[in-house]
N, C-alpha and C positions, 0 to 999 in steps of 0.2 A: 336866207330865205327861207331852208329848211327850219330851223329852231325857230323864226318868227312864226312858221306856220303850226309849230306843235304846242305854241304857246296861246295861240288863238283856240287850239282844237280842246286845251285843257282847259282853258275860259268857256266855253261853251258846254261843255260839260259840269263843268262845276256848276254853271246857272243852270243847266237841265234838272241837274241833283237836287240845287236849293228849290226847286219850283217843281220840282216831281208830279208831286200831288194834283196839282192843275194841266199839267201838260200829257199824264197819261189816259189816252182818250182811248175809249173802248164802246166801238161802233155796236147801233143795236143788231139783234139777236138774227134779225129779218135782211139785216143790209149785208153782215158780216161775213168773209172769207178767211179760211184760217189760211194765216202766211206764213210757213215754215221757212226761218233763214238758217242758213249754212254754208262754211267757207268754200267746201268743196264742190266740185261738178256732182250732179246729181245722178246723170243718166252715161253710164258706160257702155252696156250692154241691155237691149231690150228684151231679146229675146228670152223667154221665160224657164225656158229649159236649159238653157246657157249663163244667164244672170249669175253674176259671183263679187259683185262690187258696191259701190256707194248705193247704186239705184235700189237698193233693196230698201231703202226709206219711203219711196214711193210706191213701190210694186207689191209689198205688203197693204196696200189699200187697196189694190187694181185687183191683185189675184189672192186666191186665199188655198188653205192645204188642208189637209182631211184633220188635224188634229191643231192644238194651239197651245204649245207648253206655257205653265201657269206657273210665276216665281212664287205663290203661296204656298200651294200645295208639293212644288217641286216635280209635277207630274204633266204628263200630256192630259188635255181636257178637250174636250168637243168643239168642229169647227164644220167643215161639211159632212163629215161622219159625227153621227150622234153618240153610237156606240159600240164596241169592238169587242172580239175575245182573241185569245192564242188557245194555242194546242199545248197541253201541255208538259211537249220537249218545245216549246216556243218556235217552232218553226212552220207553222199555219196559223196565217192570220186571217180573220173575216170583221169586214169594216160594214156596218149597217150608213146609208147615206141620206141626209136632210132630202127631205121630200119640196118638189116645188121651188127647185134653185135654176137659173135659168144663165147661161152665159150672157157678153153685152153684144155677141150675134146675133142672138134669140134665141138658140138652139139650146137644148136641155140639158144638165149635168146631170148626166148618169152612171150608173158602173160603167158600161162603154167607154166614156168620156174619160174616166179616170183613168182607168187601163192603157186608152190609147197615148195620153197625155205623159204617164211615167213613163211607157215603152220611149215613146222620140225621147223623153230627156233623157233615159238610159243610153239610146244610141247616139248620144253626140257625144259620150267619151270625154266630156270636159267640165269646166266648173267642179260644183259639187254633184255630178252624179254619181261619183262614187258611192254616195249615201244606200241605196238601191242595190250594192253588190251584194248582198246576201241572197236577191230576190233569183229565183230560177224560173217561174211562171205567173202569170195575172189572170184570174179566170173572172168574167162578169157571169155570179150567178145567177141574175134577174135582174129588172134598173136599179134596184137600190141597195145590191148588196155586191161586194167585190170582194174576192178571197186571193191572197198572198201564200205561194210555197216557197221557200225559202232552205238554201243548199246549208245555212247552219243556222244558228238560234240566233236571231239578232231584236232588240226592242224596238219592232217597227211602227208602236204608237208614238216615242220619239221620235223616230228617222221623220216619220210623217208628218212632224211638225215642224221641220228644219226651216231655217230663214230662206235657202237656197235650196233649186231643184226638187223643192217637193210640191209645188204650183200646180194645181191642175187648172188646166187651158183646153180651151176650142180648137183640137188639130185641125179642124176642117173650114177652121176661119177666112183659108184662102188655098189657092194651089202650091202658091210657094211658099211657103210660112217666114223665111228666112227674111227675105223681101216685105213682106207685110209688117213682121214686128222690126224691122230696119226703119222704119216710114217713122216710125212711131203711134203706129195702132196697137191696140190692145185685143188680147181675147181672153178676160179672166172674168171672175164672175162677182167679186168683190165689190163693196160698195162707192167706189168711185173707177169712172173711163177716162181715157185720156182726153182731155180738152183739146190742149195744142203744147207743141215742144218747138221750142226755140234753143237748139245746140248751141252752145258756146254766150249765151247771153245771162246777165243778170238774171230775168225773169226765165227761168228756162223753162218751167212745166207748170203746168196748169192742169188739175184733172174738176169733172164736174159729176152729181151724182148721177148713180143707173138706176132710174127710175122705177124699175121692177126687179129691186136688191131684194132678197127673201128674207131681209130684216127687218125691210118696210122705213118709211119714214115719217111715222104716224109722228112722233115727238122732234122736240126741236133738234136738228143737227145741221151741222154746215154742208152746205151745199156746193161748196167750191174750195178746194184747196190748190193753195198756189206754192210753189218751190222757189226760194229765190239764193243767188249765190253773189255773197257777200263776201270777200275774202279780209277785210277790215274789221275788226270786231270791235273796234269805237262805234263806225259808223252803224254795224249792228245792231250793238244798244241805243244808238239813237233814232232809229228805227222803230224799236221795240218802247222808246218811249214815247213818240208822236203815234203810236197806235198803227204804224203800218205794218209790223211786225206781231204776229200771234206770240209767235215761239222762237227762240234763240236756241240751240241746241247743246250749247259751251259755253261760258264765258271764264275770262281768265279770275287769279284771286281778287285783282283789283275791280274788277266790275262786277264780279258776283257779289260781291261785300256790300255792294252799292245797290244793287239789284234786291239783295234781302230786306235794305231798308228804305225800300221804296215804296211809298203806297202807293197801290192800282197794280203791282207788279208782284206774282208769284215765284219763288222758287221750291225748287228740290233737289237735293243731294242722298245720292246712295251709293254703293259700289257696283260695280260694272264685273261683264268678263271682257273688259278689252284691255289690251295688254298692248305695251308701246314696244317695239322691237327694232334691235338694230342688226339689220343682218349683213354678214359679213360675206364678200365675192371669194370662197373658196376655190373657185374656176381658174380664175386668170389675174392678172397683176401682183401687185405685191404682199395681198392680201392671202394669194394662194399657200404661202406660207405660213404654219400654222404660229410659229414665235409670233409674227406680226398679229396675227388673229387677238393671241392672247395677250398681247400689250395692251390692244388698244381694250379689249375688255377689261382690263384692269384701269386703265386711263379713265374712262368713265366717273365720274365724280355721281354715284347713286343718291346717297344722302344730301348732299348739296342740291343737287333736283328736285327731291322729294320736299325739302324745307321751301325751296325758293318757288315753289307752286302753291305750299302753302295752304294744303289739306284737297287740293286740287287731285292729286292722287294720293297711293299708297305705294311702299316697297316691296317690289314684282319677288317672291320666293319661288325657283324654280322657271316652267314654262305655262303650266296651267294655273290658273287663277283659284282662291280660293271659294269652296262653295262646289267645286265640279272635281268629279271622279278624275284621279291625274294629278291633284295639286300635291307638290313636295315641300313641305313646312322646313325651315331649318337652311333653306336657301338663297336666302337675303345677300346681294354681292357687295363688296365695298371696295370702293377706289384704291389703289396700291401703285404710286406712280414710282417708286423705287424697284419694285418688282418688276413694271411697264418696260422702265428703264434697261434693267439688267435683258430682257427677254428682246430689246430692241439691240441692241449690243450684240447678242447672238447671232442675230439677222444680219449684220453689217452697218446696223441704222444707229438711230439714239444720239444723246449729247456730245459723246465722243466719235460717231461714225458720219457716216452719208444722209445727209438729207433727205427726208421722205413727204413726197407728195401723196394725198388721199385724195378722192372726191366723195364728197358725200351727198346723195337728193332728200329731201324731205317735202312736205305738204304745204302747199304756199297759204297763207293765212292762219297757220296754225301755232300760238302762241308756247304753248306749252314744247312744242319741239322748236321752238327758236330757242326758247331757255337752253336745253339741252344742247344744242348745238351749238351757243355760244359759251358754253361751258366748256366742250369737250374741243373747242378750238383752241379755246387758252390754255386748256392742261398739255393737250398734244404740245402747244408751240414751246412748251418747256420742255420736251421732249424731242426736239428737232424735226418735228414733224409739222408739216403745213397743210390743213385742212381745207380744202376747198369747198365749199358748203352751196349748192343751189336748190332754192327753192322753186318749187313746180305743181303745176296745178295735178291734179291725181293722173287725171289719163294721160297727161306726158311723161309723168315720171314714171308709171308703171310699164308703157310702152319701150321707154329707155331700159327700165330694170330687165323687161324681157330680152333685149339684146346683150344684157350683162354691161350696162353703159357705166356702170359706177364701181368704187369701192365699199362703198357703206350705203344700205339703204334702208332708209327710216319709217315706219308705219306701222298702223295699229293693227292689231289680229284678233277675231272675235271666231265662237263658233260656228259651226252652220247648226247644229241643233246642240242642244246642251250637253256637250259631252268633252272630255279633254282629248279625242282622240283627234277631233279635228286639227289640230296646232300639229300635232307629229306626222297627221297622215295627207296633210297639203304644204307645210310650210319646211319638211323637214324630209318629206321622202324625195326618193328620184324622180325628178321629172324632165321630161322632154317633147313641146317646149317647159321651159319653167315654170308659166305662171304663176304661184303664189311661193315657188320654190325659191326665192331670189338672192337663197345664199347658194345657191345651185350644189348641194351639197350632193352627192354621189357615192353611199357606199350600203353596198350590199349585205354587210352585216343587218346594222340599222333598221333596213327595209324590213329584211326577215324577220326581227325584232318587232316590229311595228305591225307589221300583216297577221300577227297573231290574235290582234288588241281586240278586235271587232267583236269576236266570238267570246272573249276573256271576258269581255265589258259584261256580257250576259249569263257567262255559264260558273265563272269562277272569279267575283270582282277583288276577292284579296290575291289574287294571282297577275288579276290586271293591272292593280296597283305597283305592285312589285316590277312591273313591266314597266309603268312608266316611268318609275323611279331610275331604272336601266336607261331607257331611253333618253329620260332627261339629263343623265350621265355622260352617253354620249354625244350628244349633240353639243351640253355647253363644257365638258369638260374636256371629252379624249379630242374632236373638232373645231370647239370653240367656232362655232359655228353663227355665233349670233350672242347679244346682251339684251338683258330686258328690265331698264331700269325704273318701270313701274305698271300699275296697273289703274286703269281710269278711275276714281268717281264722279259719277255724271250729273252733273250740275246744270240745271237746266232753269231757265227764266222764262215766264210766259204771262201774259196779261191777266188780270184778275178774272175778268169773265171768261175765261175759258175753264169749265168746270169737270172734275171727271179724269184728270189724265193721271195716269198710272205709268211707272218708268215699268218695262220688262227687259230683263238682262241679255236673257236669248234674243232676242230682236233689238242689237243696239242702234238708237237713235232712229229709231221707228217711233211713230207717233199712230196708235189707232183712230183716224179723226173721227169716225163713224160712233166710235163709243163716246166723244165728250159731248157735252152740251155748253151750246154757246147761251150767254145771257149779257145783257147791258150791263 
């Protein structure tokens, strides 16, 4: 039955591809909603002060930050702040705010609101709140001017552009903000506000335009934004062909090639800051033995996976991707099954030793991770290692990971703001509860090294780069806490009537829908 269904599905795809020009339907601008299709749940955390997961895709359209990172200039540009200045020592920053901005609650967005929202986010001490660690005080000089005083030099204009924990929101929206946000309400200033949220549904989230948005609605814009969760990539492709989806955030090589040749569909491809990671359980189980971790590192078929994904990814070198401070060249890993067998033998396992069973979790509906898992399972089998892999919805996978419920945790990582510290400070710095340190690495020496990075990044970038090199060696060589097989090439497919889309790697998978121009 399964083979028959697969054959029918293949025939449907073939027919659709051959007749695509007639089937790709573009809705008239006045009738269309922008429909974003992704394979993972959209919302993990509604609170903008705590948000630290996939909901960035939607929240960047609901909330705004003081600045926005520009991928062309590679600098922070205006958003809620129109201009800013720093003192010569980099320890005092003053931001001038945009006039006439209101929250979706109707209250004005002024310097006091900026101060209140950032102070509340800092007090959560969770998610990416660490980005404000340099701040000692925030002062509202007048309604349109806010000044930050820092304990050490930091690139606060860049920090203020962060994809997480930099949102400005109305802290007076409700007496109990946690409950307010948890119910799916928002208190942002962005072009869209929450219309409906259906947790666990395919049609999970709908946003509607905020009529008093400071940017105005004079020219054509999408007035409605819908987010659909579709784990099956073939079905996502069919939705795009039928015009029921506007944008599919990623297609596998087969479907991307088809999309690139289909009239009525646009595609775009560019390097991202998004890295694939296999995080090894350093705290308990068989992988608490560093020899086992090193063996699994060497068992990964890095080149084979990159070839199999046919241009969808590029090999990772080190921890931080190219284009950011902290990238280390010349560290592209290679598979070495003979060395893996020797390491396992020393640990009492391997072809001539005891059988070993490992558990792995990865994202449901991610075809790239499926390729990785299939190849890793095959190669570990040759080493007398059985890999039990489980595809899971992201929220379930993450909850299990926080309980140390697996030996290998596969996930993607990207920076909070366009800086390499995000990988080390969040994924490999000691943390309890672990949150995203899902290798559960605890090493005071590594922590001390990492703690010097935020100031060095501003005061001495050469020294910061040397520290990044040392941190990379600590994490990948000394502790063997992870394997990084690739950096994602962003491959988008969207309807031809969607005009003005630009990919910004500092905000992974985010479409700034207000900036688009719908056309028939």
